[in-house]
C-alpha positions in Angstrom: -3.1 17.2 -10.8 0.0 19.3 -9.9 1.9 18.2 -6.4 -0.6 14.9 -6.4 1.9 12.2 -6.7 3.9 13.6 -3.7 0.9 14.1 -1.6 -0.5 10.5 -1.9 3.8 9.6 -1.1 2.6 11.9 1.9 -0.5 10.3 3.0 1.2 6.8 2.4 4.1 8.4 5.2 1.5 9.4 7.0 -0.1 6.2 7.9 2.8 4.2 8.0 3.8 6.5 11.1 0.9 6.3 13.0 1.3 2.5 12.2 4.4 2.9 13.4 3.5 4.6 16.6 1.7 1.3 17.7 5.0 -0.5 17.9 6.0 1.4 21.4 2.4 0.3 22.7 2.5 -3.2 22.1 6.7 -3.0 23.7 4.9 -1.3 27.2 1.6 -3.4 27.2 2.6 -6.5 29.0 5.0 -4.5 31.9 4.5 -0.6 32.0 3.1 1.2 35.0 -0.6 2.4 34.6 0.8 6.0 34.0 2.9 5.3 31.5 1.0 2.9 29.2 -1.7 5.8 29.4 0.6 8.2 27.9 1.8 5.8 25.3 -1.7 5.6 24.6 -2.8 9.3 24.1 0.6 9.6 22.1 -0.8 7.0 19.6 -3.6 8.1 20.0 -2.1 11.4 18.8 -0.4 10.6 15.9 -3.4 9.0 14.2 -5.3 11.9 14.9 -2.6 14.4 13.6 -2.5 11.9 10.5 -6.3 12.1 10.0 -6.3 15.7 10.1 -3.9 16.1 7.1 -5.2 13.1 5.4 -8.1 15.1 5.2 -7.0 18.1 4.5 -4.7 16.1 1.9 -8.1 15.2 0.1 -9.8 18.2 0.0 -7.0 19.9 -1.7 -7.6 17.0 -4.8 -11.5 16.7 -4.4 -11.7 16.5 -8.0 -14.3 19.3 -8.9 -14.5 21.1 -5.5 -12.2 23.4 -6.3 -8.7 22.8 -4.3 -7.4 23.6 -0.7 -10.3 24.4 2.0 -13.2 23.0 0.0 -16.3 21.0 -0.1 -15.3 17.4 -1.4 -17.6 16.7 -4.3 -19.4 13.8 -2.4 -20.8 14.3 1.1 -19.6 12.8 4.9 -21.0 10.7 6.5 -23.3 12.3 9.1 -21.4 9.8 11.8 -20.1 12.4 13.6 -23.2 14.4 15.0 -24.7 17.4 14.2 -25.7 20.4 15.3 -29.0 22.6 16.1 -30.9 25.5 17.4 -33.5 24.9 20.3 -34.5 26.3 23.2 -34.2 30.0 22.8 -31.7 30.0 20.5 -29.3 28.0 22.3 -26.8 26.0 20.3 -26.9 22.3 20.8 -24.2 20.0 19.1 -24.5 16.3 19.1 -21.5 14.3 18.8 -22.1 10.5 18.4 -18.7 9.8 21.0 -17.6 10.2 24.0 -15.6 13.0 25.0 -11.8 11.1 24.5 -9.0 10.8 27.5 -6.5 13.6 27.7 -4.6 13.5 30.7 -1.4 14.2 28.8 -2.6 15.9 25.5 -5.8 17.6 24.0 -7.5 16.2 21.2 -6.9 17.6 18.1 -9.5 15.3 16.3 -12.9 16.3 18.4 -11.6 20.1 17.8 -11.5 19.7 13.8 -14.7 17.8 14.6 -16.5 20.3 15.8 -15.4 22.7 13.8 -16.5 20.7 10.6 -19.7 20.2 12.4 -20.3 24.2 12.5 -18.8 24.5 9.1 -21.6 22.4 7.8 -24.3 23.9 9.3 -23.2 27.5 8.0 -22.7 25.8 4.5 -26.3 25.1 4.6 -27.3 28.8 4.9 -28.4 28.9 8.3 -26.4 31.4 10.9 -24.4 30.7 13.9 -25.1 32.2 16.8 -22.4 34.9 18.6 -22.3 35.5 22.2 -20.6 38.1 24.4 -20.6 36.0 27.5 -21.9 32.1 27.5 -21.9 29.1 29.2 -20.8 26.0 27.7 -22.5 23.0 28.7 -21.0 19.6 28.2 -23.2 16.7 29.0 -21.7 13.0 28.7 -24.6 10.3 28.2 -23.2 6.7 28.4 -23.2 3.2 30.4 -21.1 2.4 33.2 -19.7 -0.3 31.0 -19.4 2.0 27.9 -17.5 4.6 29.8 -13.6 4.1 31.4 -12.5 7.6 32.3 -15.0 8.8 35.6 -12.6 12.0 36.7 -13.9 14.8 34.8 -10.1 16.5 34.6 -8.9 13.4 32.5 -11.5 14.2 30.1 -10.9 16.2 26.9 -13.6 19.0 27.6 -10.6 21.3 26.2 -11.1 20.4 22.7 -14.9 21.3 22.5 -13.8 25.2 24.0 -11.1 25.2 21.9 -13.4 24.6 18.6 -15.8 27.3 19.9 -13.6 30.3 21.0 -13.2 33.3 18.3 -16.3 32.0 16.4 -19.3 31.4 18.7 -17.8 33.4 21.5 -14.4 35.5 22.2 -12.8 33.6 24.1 -12.7 30.6 26.8 -11.0 33.3 30.1 -13.3 32.5 32.8 -15.0 35.8 32.7 -16.3 35.3 29.1 -17.1 31.6 29.2 -18.4 29.7 31.8 -18.2 25.5 32.0 -20.6 23.0 33.4 -19.8 19.3 33.2 -22.8 16.8 33.6 -23.5 13.3 33.1 -26.4 11.2 32.9 -26.3 7.2 32.4 -27.9 5.7 29.7 -27.5 3.2 26.7 -26.0 4.9 24.7 -22.9 6.8 24.2 -23.4 10.1 22.9 -22.2 13.7 23.9 -24.3 16.6 24.1 -22.4 20.0 23.6 -24.8 23.6 24.0 -24.2 27.1 24.4 -26.1 29.6 25.7 -26.1 33.3 26.8 -24.8 33.4 30.8 -27.8 35.6 31.3 -30.2 32.5 30.2 -28.5 29.8 32.6 -31.4 29.4 35.0 -34.0 29.3 31.7 -31.5 26.2 30.5 -31.6 24.3 33.6 -35.3 24.7 34.5 -36.3 24.0 31.2 -33.9 20.7 31.4 -36.1 19.4 34.6 -38.9 20.1 33.1 -38.8 17.3 30.7 -38.2 14.6 32.9 -34.6 13.4 31.9 -31.8 15.0 30.6 -32.5 12.8 27.6 -36.3 13.8 27.0 -34.3 17.2 26.7 -32.0 17.1 24.5 -34.1 15.0 22.0 -38.0 17.0 22.4 -37.2 19.1 19.3 -38.8 21.5 21.1 
């Protein structure tokens, strides 16, 4: 296959570069200040994320029978990342089976890419995605205190979510187009619920959420 050996060599380089990023982290582990350690952790995570995204593209490029770059692999991907559904009054709900990453210093490319791919899979199944001229984006984490080490909302990677939906589900992410609500609920599950709805239906959303008794019942109600 054309260029396959070169791309495999590129995959090996990417994996090596990502692993090498852990060397700096190891050197700082015992003596660095919390700020330097946090920055090194995010830089290491970013190196692995960029490598993973490039590996995704290279693997899809050479997927047998799929027809080249940007096409779906022959084998279905594991559905461990999450899922997309419509519920309520046509609201779009995305469940991520992970919590928002710590992004004090840099955004999460992996999270934006994962959300885009979940949306791609939803459309590929023959279902239509909604488009909102003005929308409310509700991001709600369900987790235990032990399962979450970032409690300040401004240090969480929620911007990766708005980056993934702007220009596709809503025209932009400026303050007059996309409103934002960041919520949390204690739970034994570590999941993140993302809901996008027309801004005019904000009161309907929170009324429906309250009527279910708990957020877990609201998102899991299948209504």
